[in-house]
DOROVO-418669 format. One record per residue (C-alpha): chain; residue number from 1; x, y, z; residue in three letters. Coordinates in Angstrom, 1 decimal. Example, Ala and Ser with C-alpha at 12.3 -4.5 7.8 and 13.67 -1.06 7.14 Angstrom:
# DOROVO-418669
<site c="A" k="1" px="12.3" py="-4.5" pz="7.8" r="Ala"/>
<site c="A" k="2" px="13.7" py="-1.1" pz="7.1" r="Ser"/>
***
This chain:
# DOROVO-418669
<site c="A" k="1" px="-59.9" py="42.5" pz="-44.3" r="Met"/>
<site c="A" k="2" px="-58.5" py="39.6" pz="-41.8" r="Ser"/>
<site c="A" k="3" px="-56.2" py="40.6" pz="-39.0" r="Ile"/>
<site c="A" k="4" px="-53.6" py="38.3" pz="-37.5" r="Cys"/>
<site c="A" k="5" px="-53.7" py="38.7" pz="-34.1" r="Cys"/>
<site c="A" k="6" px="-50.1" py="38.0" pz="-31.9" r="Pro"/>
<site c="A" k="7" px="-49.6" py="34.4" pz="-30.4" r="Thr"/>
<site c="A" k="8" px="-47.1" py="33.8" pz="-27.6" r="Met"/>
<site c="A" k="9" px="-44.3" py="32.2" pz="-30.3" r="Leu"/>
<site c="A" k="10" px="-44.2" py="35.2" pz="-32.4" r="Glu"/>
<site c="A" k="11" px="-40.6" py="35.9" pz="-33.6" r="Asn"/>
<site c="A" k="12" px="-39.9" py="32.6" pz="-31.5" r="Lys"/>
<site c="A" k="13" px="-37.0" py="30.7" pz="-32.7" r="Val"/>
<site c="A" k="14" px="-37.2" py="27.0" pz="-32.5" r="Ala"/>
<site c="A" k="15" px="-34.9" py="23.7" pz="-33.3" r="Ile"/>
<site c="A" k="16" px="-37.0" py="20.9" pz="-33.6" r="Val"/>
<site c="A" k="17" px="-35.1" py="17.6" pz="-33.9" r="Thr"/>
<site c="A" k="18" px="-36.6" py="14.0" pz="-35.6" r="Gly"/>
<site c="A" k="19" px="-38.5" py="17.0" pz="-37.8" r="Ala"/>
<site c="A" k="20" px="-38.8" py="14.8" pz="-40.6" r="Ser"/>
<site c="A" k="21" px="-42.0" py="13.3" pz="-39.4" r="Ser"/>
<site c="A" k="22" px="-44.2" py="11.7" pz="-36.8" r="Gly"/>
<site c="A" k="23" px="-44.3" py="14.0" pz="-33.2" r="Ile"/>
<site c="A" k="24" px="-41.8" py="16.2" pz="-34.7" r="Gly"/>
<site c="A" k="25" px="-43.1" py="17.0" pz="-38.0" r="Leu"/>
<site c="A" k="26" px="-46.6" py="17.6" pz="-36.4" r="Ala"/>
<site c="A" k="27" px="-44.9" py="20.3" pz="-33.9" r="Leu"/>
<site c="A" k="28" px="-42.8" py="21.9" pz="-36.5" r="Ala"/>
<site c="A" k="29" px="-46.1" py="22.7" pz="-37.9" r="Lys"/>
<site c="A" k="30" px="-47.7" py="23.9" pz="-35.2" r="Arg"/>
<site c="A" k="31" px="-44.8" py="25.9" pz="-34.3" r="Leu"/>
<site c="A" k="32" px="-44.8" py="27.5" pz="-37.3" r="Ala"/>
<site c="A" k="33" px="-48.9" py="28.3" pz="-37.2" r="Ala"/>
<site c="A" k="34" px="-48.2" py="30.3" pz="-34.1" r="Glu"/>
<site c="A" k="35" px="-45.4" py="32.0" pz="-36.4" r="Arg"/>
<site c="A" k="36" px="-42.5" py="30.9" pz="-34.8" r="Ala"/>
<site c="A" k="37" px="-39.6" py="30.3" pz="-37.4" r="Ser"/>
<site c="A" k="38" px="-38.6" py="26.6" pz="-37.0" r="Val"/>
<site c="A" k="39" px="-35.2" py="24.5" pz="-37.8" r="Ala"/>
<site c="A" k="40" px="-35.8" py="21.9" pz="-39.2" r="Leu"/>
<site c="A" k="41" px="-33.3" py="19.1" pz="-37.8" r="Val"/>
<site c="A" k="42" px="-33.6" py="15.4" pz="-39.2" r="Ala"/>
<site c="A" k="43" px="-30.9" py="13.2" pz="-41.4" r="Arg"/>
<site c="A" k="44" px="-32.9" py="13.1" pz="-44.9" r="Thr"/>
<site c="A" k="45" px="-32.5" py="16.3" pz="-46.6" r="Lys"/>
<site c="A" k="46" px="-35.2" py="15.7" pz="-49.1" r="Asp"/>
<site c="A" k="47" px="-37.9" py="15.1" pz="-46.6" r="Lys"/>
<site c="A" k="48" px="-36.8" py="18.2" pz="-44.5" r="Leu"/>
<site c="A" k="49" px="-37.0" py="20.2" pz="-47.7" r="Glu"/>
<site c="A" k="50" px="-40.2" py="19.4" pz="-48.8" r="Ala"/>
<site c="A" k="51" px="-41.8" py="20.1" pz="-45.5" r="Ile"/>
<site c="A" k="52" px="-40.1" py="23.5" pz="-45.5" r="Ala"/>
<site c="A" k="53" px="-41.5" py="24.4" pz="-48.9" r="Ala"/>
<site c="A" k="54" px="-45.1" py="23.2" pz="-47.5" r="Asp"/>
<site c="A" k="55" px="-44.3" py="25.4" pz="-44.2" r="Ile"/>
<site c="A" k="56" px="-42.7" py="28.2" pz="-46.2" r="Gly"/>
<site c="A" k="57" px="-39.2" py="29.5" pz="-46.5" r="Lys"/>
<site c="A" k="58" px="-40.0" py="32.5" pz="-44.1" r="Asp"/>
<site c="A" k="59" px="-40.6" py="30.0" pz="-41.2" r="Arg"/>
<site c="A" k="60" px="-38.4" py="27.5" pz="-42.0" r="Ala"/>
<site c="A" k="61" px="-34.8" py="25.8" pz="-42.5" r="Ala"/>
<site c="A" k="62" px="-33.6" py="23.1" pz="-43.2" r="Val"/>
<site c="A" k="63" px="-30.5" py="21.6" pz="-41.0" r="Phe"/>
<site c="A" k="64" px="-29.8" py="17.8" pz="-42.2" r="Ala"/>
<site c="A" k="65" px="-27.7" py="16.4" pz="-39.9" r="Leu"/>
<site c="A" k="66" px="-27.4" py="13.1" pz="-37.6" r="Asp"/>
<site c="A" k="67" px="-28.1" py="13.7" pz="-33.9" r="Val"/>
<site c="A" k="68" px="-25.3" py="11.1" pz="-33.4" r="Arg"/>
<site c="A" k="69" px="-22.9" py="13.9" pz="-35.3" r="Asp"/>
<site c="A" k="70" px="-21.6" py="15.5" pz="-31.7" r="Phe"/>
<site c="A" k="71" px="-19.6" py="17.6" pz="-34.4" r="Ser"/>
<site c="A" k="72" px="-22.5" py="18.5" pz="-36.1" r="Ala"/>
<site c="A" k="73" px="-24.3" py="19.4" pz="-33.0" r="Leu"/>
<site c="A" k="74" px="-21.6" py="21.9" pz="-31.8" r="Asp"/>
<site c="A" k="75" px="-22.3" py="24.5" pz="-34.8" r="Lys"/>
<site c="A" k="76" px="-26.0" py="23.8" pz="-34.7" r="Leu"/>
<site c="A" k="77" px="-27.5" py="26.3" pz="-32.1" r="Pro"/>
<site c="A" k="78" px="-25.0" py="29.2" pz="-33.5" r="Gln"/>
<site c="A" k="79" px="-26.1" py="28.3" pz="-37.3" r="Arg"/>
<site c="A" k="80" px="-29.6" py="28.4" pz="-36.6" r="Val"/>
<site c="A" k="81" px="-29.3" py="31.6" pz="-34.2" r="Ala"/>
<site c="A" k="82" px="-27.3" py="33.1" pz="-37.3" r="Asp"/>
<site c="A" k="83" px="-30.3" py="32.0" pz="-39.8" r="Arg"/>
<site c="A" k="84" px="-33.0" py="33.4" pz="-37.6" r="Phe"/>
<site c="A" k="85" px="-31.4" py="36.0" pz="-35.2" r="Gly"/>
<site c="A" k="86" px="-31.5" py="34.1" pz="-32.3" r="Gly"/>
<site c="A" k="87" px="-32.9" py="31.1" pz="-30.2" r="Leu"/>
<site c="A" k="88" px="-35.8" py="30.6" pz="-27.7" r="Asp"/>
<site c="A" k="89" px="-36.8" py="26.7" pz="-28.2" r="Ile"/>
<site c="A" k="90" px="-35.1" py="23.4" pz="-28.1" r="Leu"/>
<site c="A" k="91" px="-37.3" py="20.5" pz="-28.5" r="Val"/>
<site c="A" k="92" px="-35.3" py="17.2" pz="-28.3" r="Asn"/>
<site c="A" k="93" px="-37.7" py="14.8" pz="-30.0" r="Asn"/>
<site c="A" k="94" px="-35.0" py="12.5" pz="-32.3" r="Ala"/>
<site c="A" k="95" px="-35.8" py="9.2" pz="-31.2" r="Gly"/>
<site c="A" k="96" px="-34.2" py="5.4" pz="-31.3" r="Leu"/>
<site c="A" k="97" px="-36.0" py="2.0" pz="-30.5" r="Asn"/>
<site c="A" k="98" px="-34.3" py="-1.4" pz="-30.8" r="His"/>
<site c="A" k="99" px="-37.3" py="-3.7" pz="-29.5" r="Arg"/>
<site c="A" k="100" px="-36.7" py="-6.8" pz="-28.2" r="Gly"/>
<site c="A" k="101" px="-35.1" py="-8.7" pz="-25.3" r="Pro"/>
<site c="A" k="102" px="-31.4" py="-7.5" pz="-24.0" r="Val"/>
<site c="A" k="103" px="-29.9" py="-10.5" pz="-24.6" r="Ala"/>
<site c="A" k="104" px="-30.8" py="-10.8" pz="-28.0" r="Glu"/>
<site c="A" k="105" px="-29.5" py="-7.6" pz="-29.0" r="Gln"/>
<site c="A" k="106" px="-26.7" py="-6.1" pz="-30.6" r="Arg"/>
<site c="A" k="107" px="-24.3" py="-4.3" pz="-28.2" r="Ala"/>
<site c="A" k="108" px="-23.7" py="-1.8" pz="-31.2" r="Gly"/>
<site c="A" k="109" px="-27.9" py="-1.0" pz="-31.3" r="Asp"/>
<site c="A" k="110" px="-28.4" py="-0.5" pz="-27.3" r="Leu"/>
<site c="A" k="111" px="-25.7" py="1.7" pz="-27.7" r="Ala"/>
<site c="A" k="112" px="-27.5" py="3.8" pz="-30.4" r="Asp"/>
<site c="A" k="113" px="-30.4" py="4.0" pz="-28.5" r="Val"/>
<site c="A" k="114" px="-29.0" py="5.8" pz="-25.7" r="Val"/>
<site c="A" k="115" px="-26.9" py="7.7" pz="-27.7" r="Leu"/>
<site c="A" k="116" px="-29.9" py="9.0" pz="-29.5" r="Thr"/>
<site c="A" k="117" px="-32.7" py="9.6" pz="-27.2" r="Asn"/>
<site c="A" k="118" px="-30.4" py="10.5" pz="-24.0" r="Leu"/>
<site c="A" k="119" px="-26.8" py="11.6" pz="-24.6" r="Thr"/>
<site c="A" k="120" px="-27.4" py="13.8" pz="-27.5" r="Ala"/>
<site c="A" k="121" px="-30.4" py="15.6" pz="-25.8" r="Pro"/>
<site c="A" k="122" px="-28.2" py="16.7" pz="-23.1" r="Ile"/>
<site c="A" k="123" px="-25.3" py="17.2" pz="-25.3" r="Tyr"/>
<site c="A" k="124" px="-27.4" py="19.5" pz="-27.5" r="Leu"/>
<site c="A" k="125" px="-28.8" py="21.1" pz="-24.4" r="Thr"/>
<site c="A" k="126" px="-25.8" py="22.1" pz="-23.3" r="Arg"/>
<site c="A" k="127" px="-24.0" py="23.8" pz="-26.4" r="Val"/>
<site c="A" k="128" px="-27.7" py="25.3" pz="-27.1" r="Ala"/>
<site c="A" k="129" px="-28.1" py="26.6" pz="-23.4" r="Leu"/>
<site c="A" k="130" px="-25.7" py="30.0" pz="-23.8" r="Pro"/>
<site c="A" k="131" px="-27.8" py="30.8" pz="-26.9" r="Leu"/>
<site c="A" k="132" px="-31.0" py="30.5" pz="-25.3" r="Ile"/>
<site c="A" k="133" px="-32.7" py="33.8" pz="-24.7" r="Arg"/>
<site c="A" k="134" px="-35.0" py="34.8" pz="-21.3" r="Lys"/>
<site c="A" k="135" px="-38.0" py="33.2" pz="-21.3" r="Gly"/>
<site c="A" k="136" px="-36.8" py="30.4" pz="-23.4" r="Gly"/>
<site c="A" k="137" px="-37.9" py="26.7" pz="-23.1" r="Val"/>
<site c="A" k="138" px="-36.2" py="23.0" pz="-23.5" r="Ile"/>
<site c="A" k="139" px="-38.8" py="20.7" pz="-23.9" r="Leu"/>
<site c="A" k="140" px="-37.7" py="17.0" pz="-24.0" r="Asn"/>
<site c="A" k="141" px="-40.0" py="14.4" pz="-25.8" r="Val"/>
<site c="A" k="142" px="-39.8" py="11.3" pz="-23.3" r="Ala"/>
<site c="A" k="143" px="-42.4" py="8.4" pz="-22.8" r="Ser"/>
<site c="A" k="144" px="-44.6" py="6.8" pz="-20.8" r="Leu"/>
<site c="A" k="145" px="-42.3" py="4.3" pz="-21.3" r="Ala"/>
<site c="A" k="146" px="-39.9" py="6.0" pz="-19.3" r="Gly"/>
<site c="A" k="147" px="-42.4" py="6.1" pz="-16.3" r="Met"/>
<site c="A" k="148" px="-43.1" py="2.3" pz="-16.0" r="Val"/>
<site c="A" k="149" px="-40.2" py="0.2" pz="-17.8" r="Pro"/>
<site c="A" k="150" px="-41.3" py="-2.4" pz="-20.8" r="Val"/>
<site c="A" k="151" px="-40.1" py="-5.8" pz="-21.1" r="Pro"/>
<site c="A" k="152" px="-38.3" py="-6.0" pz="-24.2" r="Asp"/>
<site c="A" k="153" px="-38.0" py="-1.8" pz="-24.7" r="Glu"/>
<site c="A" k="154" px="-35.7" py="-2.1" pz="-21.4" r="Ala"/>
<site c="A" k="155" px="-32.9" py="0.4" pz="-22.8" r="Thr"/>
<site c="A" k="156" px="-35.8" py="2.6" pz="-24.3" r="Tyr"/>
<site c="A" k="157" px="-37.4" py="2.6" pz="-21.3" r="Ser"/>
<site c="A" k="158" px="-34.1" py="3.5" pz="-19.5" r="Ala"/>
<site c="A" k="159" px="-32.9" py="6.3" pz="-22.2" r="Ser"/>
<site c="A" k="160" px="-36.7" py="7.8" pz="-21.8" r="Lys"/>
<site c="A" k="161" px="-36.4" py="7.6" pz="-17.6" r="Ala"/>
<site c="A" k="162" px="-33.1" py="9.1" pz="-18.0" r="Gly"/>
<site c="A" k="163" px="-34.5" py="11.9" pz="-20.0" r="Leu"/>
<site c="A" k="164" px="-37.8" py="12.5" pz="-17.6" r="Arg"/>
<site c="A" k="165" px="-34.6" py="12.8" pz="-15.1" r="Ala"/>
<site c="A" k="166" px="-32.6" py="15.1" pz="-16.6" r="Phe"/>
<site c="A" k="167" px="-35.4" py="17.8" pz="-17.2" r="Thr"/>
<site c="A" k="168" px="-36.4" py="17.7" pz="-14.1" r="Arg"/>
<site c="A" k="169" px="-32.6" py="17.7" pz="-12.5" r="Ala"/>
<site c="A" k="170" px="-32.3" py="20.9" pz="-15.1" r="Leu"/>
<site c="A" k="171" px="-34.8" py="22.5" pz="-14.4" r="Ser"/>
<site c="A" k="172" px="-34.0" py="23.3" pz="-11.0" r="Phe"/>
<site c="A" k="173" px="-30.4" py="24.3" pz="-12.0" r="Glu"/>
<site c="A" k="174" px="-32.0" py="26.8" pz="-14.3" r="Leu"/>
<site c="A" k="175" px="-34.6" py="28.5" pz="-11.7" r="Glu"/>
<site c="A" k="176" px="-33.4" py="32.3" pz="-11.8" r="Gly"/>
<site c="A" k="177" px="-32.3" py="32.1" pz="-15.2" r="Arg"/>
<site c="A" k="178" px="-35.7" py="32.5" pz="-16.8" r="Asn"/>
<site c="A" k="179" px="-35.5" py="29.6" pz="-18.9" r="Ile"/>
<site c="A" k="180" px="-37.5" py="26.9" pz="-18.3" r="Arg"/>
<site c="A" k="181" px="-37.1" py="23.0" pz="-19.5" r="Ala"/>
<site c="A" k="182" px="-40.2" py="20.7" pz="-19.7" r="Ala"/>
<site c="A" k="183" px="-40.8" py="17.2" pz="-20.7" r="Cys"/>
<site c="A" k="184" px="-44.0" py="15.3" pz="-22.7" r="Val"/>
<site c="A" k="185" px="-44.2" py="11.7" pz="-22.1" r="Cys"/>
<site c="A" k="186" px="-46.7" py="9.9" pz="-24.8" r="Pro"/>
<site c="A" k="187" px="-47.9" py="6.3" pz="-24.5" r="Gly"/>
<site c="A" k="188" px="-48.6" py="4.9" pz="-27.9" r="Pro"/>
<site c="A" k="189" px="-48.6" py="7.4" pz="-31.4" r="Val"/>
<site c="A" k="190" px="-49.6" py="6.7" pz="-34.7" r="Asp"/>
<site c="A" k="191" px="-46.9" py="6.7" pz="-35.8" r="Thr"/>
<site c="A" k="192" px="-44.2" py="5.0" pz="-38.5" r="Gly"/>
<site c="A" k="193" px="-42.0" py="4.8" pz="-35.4" r="Phe"/>
<site c="A" k="194" px="-44.8" py="2.5" pz="-33.8" r="Leu"/>
<site c="A" k="195" px="-45.9" py="0.9" pz="-37.2" r="Gly"/>
<site c="A" k="196" px="-42.7" py="0.2" pz="-39.0" r="Gln"/>
<site c="A" k="197" px="-42.4" py="-3.4" pz="-36.9" r="Asp"/>
<site c="A" k="198" px="-45.1" py="-3.8" pz="-35.6" r="Leu"/>
<site c="A" k="199" px="-44.5" py="-7.4" pz="-34.8" r="Gly"/>
<site c="A" k="200" px="-41.9" py="-6.7" pz="-32.5" r="Ser"/>
<site c="A" k="201" px="-44.1" py="-3.8" pz="-30.3" r="Val"/>
<site c="A" k="202" px="-44.8" py="-5.7" pz="-26.6" r="Pro"/>
<site c="A" k="203" px="-48.5" py="-6.2" pz="-26.1" r="Asp"/>
<site c="A" k="204" px="-48.3" py="-4.1" pz="-23.1" r="Leu"/>
<site c="A" k="205" px="-47.7" py="-0.9" pz="-24.9" r="Val"/>
<site c="A" k="206" px="-50.8" py="-1.1" pz="-26.3" r="Phe"/>
<site c="A" k="207" px="-52.9" py="-1.7" pz="-23.3" r="Ser"/>
<site c="A" k="208" px="-53.0" py="2.4" pz="-23.3" r="Gln"/>
<site c="A" k="209" px="-55.3" py="4.0" pz="-25.3" r="Pro"/>
<site c="A" k="210" px="-53.2" py="5.5" pz="-29.1" r="Met"/>
<site c="A" k="211" px="-53.0" py="9.4" pz="-30.0" r="Arg"/>
<site c="A" k="212" px="-51.6" py="10.7" pz="-32.8" r="Ser"/>
<site c="A" k="213" px="-48.8" py="12.7" pz="-33.3" r="Ala"/>
<site c="A" k="214" px="-51.2" py="16.0" pz="-33.9" r="Glu"/>
<site c="A" k="215" px="-52.6" py="15.0" pz="-30.2" r="Gln"/>
<site c="A" k="216" px="-48.8" py="15.0" pz="-28.8" r="Val"/>
<site c="A" k="217" px="-47.6" py="17.8" pz="-30.4" r="Ala"/>
<site c="A" k="218" px="-50.5" py="20.1" pz="-28.8" r="Asp"/>
<site c="A" k="219" px="-49.5" py="18.6" pz="-25.3" r="Ala"/>
<site c="A" k="220" px="-46.0" py="19.6" pz="-26.4" r="Ala"/>
<site c="A" k="221" px="-47.3" py="23.2" pz="-27.6" r="Leu"/>
<site c="A" k="222" px="-48.9" py="23.6" pz="-24.2" r="Ala"/>
<site c="A" k="223" px="-45.6" py="22.7" pz="-22.3" r="Cys"/>
<site c="A" k="224" px="-44.0" py="25.4" pz="-23.7" r="Ile"/>
<site c="A" k="225" px="-46.4" py="28.0" pz="-23.6" r="Glu"/>
<site c="A" k="226" px="-48.2" py="27.5" pz="-20.3" r="Ser"/>
<site c="A" k="227" px="-45.3" py="26.5" pz="-17.8" r="Gly"/>
<site c="A" k="228" px="-46.2" py="23.0" pz="-16.8" r="Val"/>
<site c="A" k="229" px="-43.4" py="20.8" pz="-16.1" r="Ser"/>
<site c="A" k="230" px="-44.7" py="17.7" pz="-17.5" r="Glu"/>
<site c="A" k="231" px="-47.2" py="16.2" pz="-19.5" r="Ile"/>
<site c="A" k="232" px="-48.4" py="12.7" pz="-20.2" r="Ala"/>
<site c="A" k="233" px="-50.6" py="11.8" pz="-22.9" r="Val"/>
<site c="A" k="234" px="-53.1" py="10.3" pz="-22.0" r="Pro"/>
<site c="A" k="235" px="-53.2" py="12.2" pz="-19.3" r="Ser"/>
<site c="A" k="236" px="-55.1" py="9.2" pz="-17.6" r="Leu"/>
<site c="A" k="237" px="-52.4" py="6.8" pz="-18.4" r="Ser"/>
<site c="A" k="238" px="-49.6" py="9.1" pz="-16.8" r="Gly"/>
<site c="A" k="239" px="-51.4" py="8.8" pz="-13.3" r="Lys"/>
<site c="A" k="240" px="-51.2" py="4.9" pz="-13.7" r="Leu"/>
<site c="A" k="241" px="-47.8" py="4.9" pz="-14.7" r="Cys"/>
<site c="A" k="242" px="-46.9" py="6.7" pz="-11.8" r="Thr"/>
<site c="A" k="243" px="-49.0" py="4.9" pz="-9.3" r="Phe"/>
<site c="A" k="244" px="-47.4" py="1.5" pz="-11.4" r="Ala"/>
<site c="A" k="245" px="-44.5" py="3.1" pz="-10.4" r="Tyr"/>
<site c="A" k="246" px="-44.7" py="3.5" pz="-7.2" r="Leu"/>
<site c="A" k="247" px="-46.2" py="0.1" pz="-6.2" r="Phe"/>
<site c="A" k="248" px="-44.3" py="-2.2" pz="-8.3" r="Pro"/>
<site c="A" k="249" px="-45.9" py="-5.8" pz="-6.9" r="Gly"/>
<site c="A" k="250" px="-49.0" py="-4.2" pz="-8.1" r="Phe"/>
<site c="A" k="251" px="-47.8" py="-3.6" pz="-11.6" r="Ala"/>
<site c="A" k="252" px="-46.5" py="-7.1" pz="-11.9" r="Arg"/>
<site c="A" k="253" px="-50.0" py="-8.5" pz="-10.7" r="Thr"/>
<site c="A" k="254" px="-51.7" py="-6.3" pz="-13.0" r="Val"/>
<site c="A" k="255" px="-49.4" py="-6.8" pz="-16.2" r="Arg"/>
<site c="A" k="256" px="-51.0" py="-10.4" pz="-17.6" r="Pro"/>
<site c="A" k="257" px="-54.3" py="-8.4" pz="-17.8" r="Leu"/>
<site c="A" k="258" px="-52.8" py="-5.4" pz="-19.2" r="Leu"/>
<site c="A" k="259" px="-50.9" py="-7.5" pz="-22.0" r="Glu"/>
<site c="A" k="260" px="-54.0" py="-9.3" pz="-22.5" r="Lys"/>
<site c="A" k="261" px="-55.9" py="-5.9" pz="-23.4" r="Arg"/>
<site c="A" k="262" px="-52.9" py="-4.9" pz="-25.2" r="Gly"/>
<site c="A" k="263" px="-52.9" py="-7.6" pz="-27.9" r="Ala"/>
<site c="A" k="264" px="-56.3" py="-7.2" pz="-28.9" r="Ala"/>
<site c="A" k="265" px="-56.0" py="-3.9" pz="-29.0" r="Ala"/>
<site c="A" k="266" px="-52.8" py="-4.6" pz="-31.4" r="Lys"/>
<site c="A" k="267" px="-54.6" py="-6.6" pz="-33.3" r="Arg"/>
<site c="A" k="268" px="-57.9" py="-4.7" pz="-34.6" r="Ala"/>
<site c="A" k="269" px="-55.2" py="-2.0" pz="-34.8" r="Tyr"/>
<site c="A" k="270" px="-53.2" py="-4.2" pz="-37.4" r="Ala"/>
<site c="A" k="271" px="-56.4" py="-4.7" pz="-39.0" r="Met"/>
<site c="A" k="272" px="-57.4" py="-1.0" pz="-39.6" r="Arg"/>
<site c="A" k="273" px="-53.2" py="-0.6" pz="-40.8" r="Lys"/>
<site c="A" k="274" px="-54.1" py="-3.6" pz="-43.2" r="Lys"/>
<site c="A" k="275" px="-57.6" py="-1.8" pz="-44.8" r="Arg"/>
<site c="A" k="276" px="-55.8" py="1.2" pz="-44.9" r="Ala"/>
***
């Protein structure tokens, strides 16, 4: 007879936005495997229902909405608490990017990037905070692009840098409340978010090692469980980004070399995808 050992997350309740694919999907599955209950949030109801069926209806529930709809966000935390009996973890993962020079982008598209990546997480955090139980965690999925800004992803970089700043400031505000704020900062991740418009992805992005959604989900889970305030994925890339941010002259000097390396890596990635 097998005996299931309790986990740190057993009986915890988590909201995961952007849960229909990529990092959000991988993390939702990891949380459920740790016997947490997961509120799956994304726009596509059919996808979420299939994921919930796979995870198990006792561990997952579907909340189909667009995080840019603040009237829906207003009700979400209470709906989740009513469904599962409480709320312990909020994962702000839903993301959007429109790549290309700012001057060539539609103003509305750039506003949507900020709304999805920064404004919505701030808003949802504020609505959820009164319901999050002691020992709870707010986890924001930022990016290495928020540590060192990437040309042709200026607004995306700005939104992720803002999300990191929000997380750090919030962590100070929450001291004494027994609720933590943390973030995970991945580099390139092998998901549709990166591959759906590969030609527009700056070569610089591919200069760093690529990771899978599952590897980023493992780092996110470590943030939730360990008390670490921020984890970069890969770790070495995070250190290099910090150095480049502190010494922008050096970053400008080495950027052509990184772009050359990234261009070769992007070609190899495109070939692998073509053969798959």
